[in-house]
C-alpha positions as a Markdown table, in Angstrom:
| # | Residue | x | y | z |
|---|---|---|---|---|
| 1 | Met | 9.0 | 7.6 | -16.8 |
| 2 | Lys | 9.1 | 9.4 | -20.1 |
| 3 | Lys | 8.9 | 6.2 | -22.1 |
| 4 | Arg | 5.8 | 5.1 | -20.1 |
| 5 | Leu | 3.9 | 8.3 | -20.7 |
| 6 | Gln | 4.4 | 8.1 | -24.5 |
| 7 | Asn | 1.8 | 5.3 | -24.7 |
| 8 | Thr | -0.9 | 7.1 | -22.7 |
| 9 | Ser | -3.7 | 9.4 | -23.8 |
| 10 | Ile | -3.6 | 13.1 | -23.4 |
| 11 | Thr | -6.5 | 12.9 | -20.9 |
| 12 | Phe | -4.6 | 10.5 | -18.7 |
| 13 | Arg | -1.5 | 12.7 | -18.7 |
| 14 | Met | -3.6 | 15.7 | -17.7 |
| 15 | Met | -5.2 | 13.8 | -14.9 |
| 16 | Gln | -1.8 | 12.6 | -13.6 |
| 17 | His | -0.1 | 15.9 | -13.6 |
| 18 | Cys | -2.8 | 18.6 | -13.1 |
| 19 | Leu | -6.0 | 17.2 | -11.6 |
| 20 | Phe | -4.5 | 15.7 | -8.5 |
| 21 | Arg | -1.9 | 18.3 | -7.7 |
| 22 | Pro | -2.4 | 19.7 | -4.2 |
| 23 | Thr | -2.9 | 23.4 | -3.8 |
| 24 | Lys | -0.2 | 25.5 | -2.2 |
| 25 | Arg | -2.3 | 26.0 | 0.8 |
| 26 | Ser | -2.8 | 22.3 | 1.4 |
| 27 | Arg | 0.9 | 21.5 | 0.8 |
| 28 | Asn | 2.0 | 24.1 | 3.3 |
| 29 | Arg | -0.6 | 23.5 | 6.0 |
| 30 | Val | 0.8 | 22.2 | 9.3 |
| 31 | Arg | -0.6 | 18.7 | 10.1 |
| 32 | Glu | -0.8 | 17.2 | 13.5 |
| 33 | Ile | 1.2 | 14.0 | 14.1 |
| 34 | Pro | -1.3 | 11.3 | 15.0 |
| 35 | Gly | -1.0 | 9.6 | 18.4 |
| 36 | Glu | 0.4 | 6.0 | 18.7 |
| 37 | Glu | -3.2 | 4.6 | 19.1 |
| 38 | Ala | -4.4 | 6.3 | 15.9 |
| 39 | Val | -1.8 | 4.7 | 13.6 |
| 40 | Thr | -2.8 | 1.4 | 12.0 |
| 41 | Thr | -0.1 | -0.9 | 10.9 |
| 42 | Tyr | 0.0 | -4.0 | 8.7 |
| 43 | Asp | 1.7 | -7.2 | 9.7 |
| 44 | Tyr | 3.8 | -8.0 | 6.6 |
| 45 | Ser | 5.1 | -11.3 | 8.0 |
| 46 | Ala | 1.7 | -12.8 | 9.0 |
| 47 | His | 1.2 | -14.5 | 5.6 |
| 48 | Ile | 4.7 | -16.0 | 5.6 |
| 49 | Arg | 4.2 | -17.3 | 9.1 |
| 50 | Asp | 0.8 | -18.8 | 8.2 |
| 51 | Val | 2.3 | -20.6 | 5.2 |
| 52 | Arg | 5.1 | -22.0 | 7.3 |
| 53 | Met | 2.7 | -23.3 | 9.9 |
| 54 | Met | 0.5 | -24.9 | 7.2 |
| 55 | Arg | 3.5 | -26.7 | 5.7 |
| 56 | Ala | 4.6 | -27.9 | 9.2 |
| 57 | Arg | 1.1 | -29.2 | 9.9 |
| 58 | Ala | 1.0 | -30.9 | 6.5 |
| 59 | Arg | 4.4 | -32.6 | 7.1 |
| 60 | Ser | 3.5 | -33.9 | 10.5 |
| 61 | Gly | 0.2 | -35.3 | 9.2 |
| 62 | Val | -1.9 | -33.4 | 11.8 |
| 63 | Thr | -5.4 | -32.5 | 10.4 |
| 64 | Gln | -7.8 | -30.1 | 11.9 |
| 65 | Ser | -11.3 | -31.5 | 12.8 |
């Protein structure tokens, strides 16, 4: 990490280390754990599955009309 910071400006370093540092109060505040319905997830395998299906369609010669 040290090597990467050498090529950055002083302003960028200050922003990375000081500006976005949370306060002690916000770091120590107790947060509620969201319910199961409130959590959104991302389907990481959807793109892989879609590509596999497109390749299978292309191989079988079936076209969508």
